[in-house]
N, C-alpha and C positions, 0 to 999 in steps of 0.2 A: 815465755810460755803464754799462749793465748788464754784469755779469760773464758771460763765456761759460759759467761754470759753472753758471748758473741759466737760462739760455735754453733752451727746447724745442728738440729736435733733430727737424727734419721727417723725416729718414730714419728715426730711431727710432720715430716716430709711424706712419709708413707700414708699416714692419717689423712692428710690433706688431698692426696691422690685418690684415697679410696672414696672419700666424699663426693669428689668431682665426678667419679665414675657412677655414682647412684642416680637413679633416675629421680626427677622432681616429683614430689608428692602432690598429687592433683588436689586443688582446694575446693572444697565444696562451698557453693554459695551460702550466703547468711544475710539475712536482712533483719534489722532490728524492728521490734513491734511498735505500732503507731498507737498514739494515745490520744484521747479527746480531752479537753479541758473539763475539769470538775468544779463545781461551786457548791458550798454547803453553808447555810446561815445557822449559827449555834442558837440555842434558847436565849444566850446572853445578848444577842444581837450582832456578835462578831461575824464577819463574812469572811470564810476561807476558800480561797481559789487556788488551784495549783494546775500544772501542766507537766507531765512526765515527757522529757525530751531526750532521754537516754542520755544526757551529757555526763562527763565524769566530774564536772564541778557543779554543785547545787548552789542556786540563789534563793535566798529567803528574805522577804522584807515585811515589816509592820508598819502600816500606815494610819495615821491618827488624824481626825478632824481637828487639827491645831494650828492651821495656817494663819497668815496675818489677818484674814477677815474675820477671825473670831477674837480679835484683841480689841481691848477698849483702851480710854485714855490712860488708865493707871498702869497698865502693862503692855504698852505700845512697843514693839520690838522683842516680845518674848520668844516669838517663834524663830527669829534670828538667832537669839541666845540658846535656844534648844539646840539648833543646829550646831553652834559652836562649841556647846558643852557637851555633845555626844562623845563618849568613851572617857569621860571623867568619873570619879567615884560614885558608886551608887550604894545602896543599902548594906550589899554583901559583898562587893569587890572594890578594891582601889583602882585607880587609874592605872598604876604599875602592873596589877595582875591583869587587868584586861588588855592592856598593850602585849605583854609577855605570852599571855596565852593564846592571843590571835596570832601572833608571829609562830609560836610552837605548832600551831595546827595548820599553818599555811594558809590561813585566811585574811579576808580584809574586810574591813568595817566601814560602813559608809552612813552618812546621814545628809539630808537634804530636806529644803521646804520651800512650799508655794503658797500661793493665797488661799488654798483650801486644804492644804494637807502637810504634815512633817512625816518624813519617810525615814526608817531605820533599816539598814540592810546588812547582810552578811553573805559573802561568797566563800565557800570553802568545798574541798574535795569531799565527796560523798562518805568516805571512811570516817572523817572527822566532824559529820554533821551535827551530831548530839551535842559536842562540846561548842560548837558555833551557835546553835540555838540557845544553850544556856546563857551565853554571854549576851546574845541579843537580846534575850528577855529582859535581862538586868538593865542593859543600856536604854532600852525602849521603854521600860516602865517604873524603874527604880532609881532614878537620878535624885541625888540629894543636895546638889549645889553648895558645896562648901564654900564660905566667904574667901578663903585664901585662893581656892581654885578660881573662883568667879574673878578675882583681881588679876589673876595671870591670863584670863581669857579677854581682857580688855585689849591687849595688843593684837590678838587674833581680829577682833572685831574692827579695829582701826585698820587693819590691813584689807580686810574685806570692804571697808567703804572705800579706801583709797585706789582701789584697782577696778572700781567699776567703770566701765567703758561709757561713752556718751549715749550710745544706743539703749544701754540698761538704765541709764538715768531717766531717759527720754521716755522709755516704756513705763516706768514706774509713775513718772509724773502724768502721763496719759491716763492711767488708772485713777488717779487722784482726781483729775479733771472730770473725767467720765462718770465716776461713781462719787464724787464729791466727798462728803463726810461720812459715807456708809462703808461697810465693813470691807468690800472689794477695793475700795480706795485707799486701804491701808498700805503703806510702803512693806516691800519684802525686807527691807533693812532697818536696824535700829537708827534712829535719827541721831545726828552727831551730838545735839545738846544733852541726849539721853544716854550717852554711853558711860557706863559705870553706875547708873541710877538704879538699874533693877537687881535687887538683892535676893538672898535666899528665900524670904517669905513670899515675895511676889511671884518668883519662878515656881516655887513649889505649889502655890495655889494655883497658878495657871496649869500647871501639870494635873493637879487633881481634879480640875474642873474639865479638862480635855481628853486626857487618857483614859477614857472609859470603855467598858467592853462593847457598848452599842454605838460607840464612834470609832471603831476600829477593824482594819481588814487585815488579814495573814494571807499573803501570797508566796507561792513558791514555783521555781522551775527546777527539774530534775530532783523531784522529791515525791515520795508516796504520799497521796492524798490522805488516807486514813491516819497516817503518821502526824501529818501537818495538822489535821483536825484534832487530834488528842493533843499536840502541843499547845495550839490556839486555846483549848479548854484549860490546860494547866496554868495559864498566866494569871488567873484569879482577879482579874480586874473587875471593880464593881460596875453595875449600871448607874446611869445618870440621866440628865435631860440632855436630848439632842437638839440643842439650840442652834439655828442656823444664823450666820452673820448677815446682816442686811446687804443688798445687792441692787438697790434702787439706781437705775441709770439716769443720770441728769443732764450730761453734756456740759462742757465748759473749757477753758484754757487756762494754761500754766505755761510761762515763759521765764526762763532762767539764763541771765546773761553771764558767761564765763570769760568772754574774750578768746576763745579757742579758735585755732586755725580753720576749723570746719564747723559747719552748723549742722545740728540734727533736729528734722521735724518729724513727728508722728501725728497723723490725722485718722480718726477712726469714728464710725457711727456704731449704733447697737446692733451686735451680730447675733448669732444663734448660740443656745445653751446646748449641752450635751443632751442627745436625744431627741433635739428638736428637728422637725420636717425639713428646716433649712439648712441644718448643719453639713449635710452631704453636698449640698449646692454651693454653699460658700467655700467649702474646701476646694471644690473643682475651680470655683472662680478665682481663689488664691493662686493656684498654678496656672490660670490662664494670665493673669495679671503678672505673674513671676515671683519667684522667691530666691533668686540667685543662680549662679551658672549650675548646670548640670555635669559639666565636664571640669577636671582639674584645669586651674588657670584659664578658664573660659571666662567669656565677656558676658554671656547671656545677653547678646544684643539682639536676640530674636523675641524677647518677651515684650509685650505691651507696654510695660511701665519703661523698660530699657530704651525702647523706640520713642517714648514720649520725652524722656530726658535729652535724648540726642536731638529731637526736634525742638527743643526749648532754646538751643543755642547756649546753656549754661553748662558747668562742670559739676557732675554729681553722680549718683546712683540712686534706684529705687527699688523697693521690695514690697510685697503685699505682707498685711498682717491679718491673721484669723486666730483668734483666742477664744476657747470655749470653756466656759465653767458649767456647774451643776444647774444654775438658774439664770445665766446671764451670758453674754459675750461681747466681742469687739471685733470689728472689721473695718479695714482700711489699709494705710500704707506708711511705710518709712521713707524718708528722703535724707540723704548724707549730701551735702552739697558745699560748694566754695561760698564764702559769706556774701561776695560780690554779685553772684548770680542766683542765690537760693529763692529768691522771688520768682524769677522765671521758671525754674526747675519745678517749684511747688505749685505754681499756678497752671503750668501745663499738664503736670502729672494728674492734678485735680480734675481739670477739665476733660482729660482723656477717660477718667473713670466715670465722671457723669455721662459722657456721650458714648460709651461703651456699649456696643450691640454685638452680642457674641453670636458667633456661627457655630453650625454643628460640627465643623471640622475642629474649630478651637475646643468646643466641649469634649470632643472625642480624645483629643490630645491631652487635654487637662485631666480627664478621667484616667488615662494611662498613666500619668506621672503621679496622681494621687496614689493609685494602686502600687505604684512601683515603690513609693515612699512608705506605705504601710508594710509591705512584704520585706523591704530591706531593714526597716527598722527592727524587724522580729529577729533578724540576724545577730543581734546584739543583746546579750543577757541584760545589761543594764536597762536599756530601753524598753526591753520586753517586760521586765519585773516592774517597772513605774507604769506602764500602760496597764498591765493587768491589775495592779494595786488600785490605781485611780479608778478605773472601771468598777472594780470590786467595792471600793470605799464610798463611791458617790453614786452609783446605780444599782449595787447589790448583784451584779452578775458580770460575766466576762464573755465579749464576742472576740473570737479568735481573729488575727489579722487576715485569714483567708475569707472568713465570713464578711468582715467588714469591707474587705475590697470587692466582694461580690454585689454589696449592697451599693457601691458607688455606681454601678451599672444602670440603676434606675434613674440616674440624673440626667436631665434633658436640658436644651438651651433655653427653652420656656422656664423651667424651674429655675436655672441660674439667673436669668434676666429678672425674674420677679424676685429673687432673695436679694439681688443687688438692689433693686428699686426700694425695697423695704429699708435698707441700711441707709440709702441717700435721701430717703423722704423724711427721716427723723433728724434729731439734733445731733450735731457733730462735736466731736471733741478733739482738743489738739493740744499738743506739748512741744516746746522749742527749747534746745539747749545749745549753747555756743555764742557766736557773734549773731544777735538775732535782729540787729538794726533793720535789715531789709526782709524780715520775715513776714508775710502778710498776717493779718488776724483771721481768726476762724470765720467772721462774719462777712470777710471780703473774699472768701473763696466761692 
């Protein structure tokens, strides 16, 4: 006897034929409302910025002026520790509670730090946003740094230090050379000899001195602005002294011999700060020089620096550097080369930069690449929330990617040439990592 499970259902067949016979319902057109960015500065000094993008997932982040530039000798590496300890026990939540509840609501908790900021973020579906914000507030403002948890974090710190690639190390050393013993010269990483040396008291003191209402920005994508303002007000952080870490550019050179099979060299001069009149011009100059291939598996052979590497007769690659901070900047280039020909590559690349005369066609192409990079970055929720947060934290406002792209249109070949001239006219900074026997010194460039 055949099973009922495999017998065709007459009623089901009739129903299917009936649905097929029905005329398709005409779909009315519908478009989601467009919203402009909103920025509010609370009486406490906290800057709140949001953009309703109609996405099903909300992104909210707390950014604090607690990056490595605000560290001193006694707490050097504290920002790295804050990043590593995010998600551990707080005053009102255990690490298990945080992990379990983030999983239950389908969210993701993130933490990162830079030279000027520490970012705590949460991504969660809109229906569970309130629960996500509760956890975010605890993680971002109420960490307690229990000694046994700090001990367990040492392994994570050692992994962070061991997986740094040579370009990351070279860029870190470039900052140390350029800004010497000032705040922006501090490393993004805990120095190896200080691993395990920062205890509960030091980290709690650093948290209390930096995580203040007037040193914070609360930003969100896919959230209601008034609700975000209410949330920022409820954090209840005290106000304090908003002291900026020093950032005097000095210039210098740091070389680190590792015996590696490749050599990384970074050279830069004093660049533009955020909001500087030269910022847009140097951004265009960076893309004129070249920032890597624009197509997957591409060689980027058409860029100015790639042509210089090919002309040197050496083996390697080069890419432009353009870094902007609230009151300082760096502009220059990276070179990754075979140790036997690194001198030829660096020499030719540097001569090319010094003798560069930009044309109107190069500037037009560079402007298009800058605008494309700005707009494509806005497609990523993570990049968008970080950009919004840094603008709110460091400038107190937010300029949308569309407005930023429009501002690039004002760049001319004259302004690009003038900005490059300022960079090359001052002192240069240099770092070298790897087999550095044939790397020229900065005064030989």
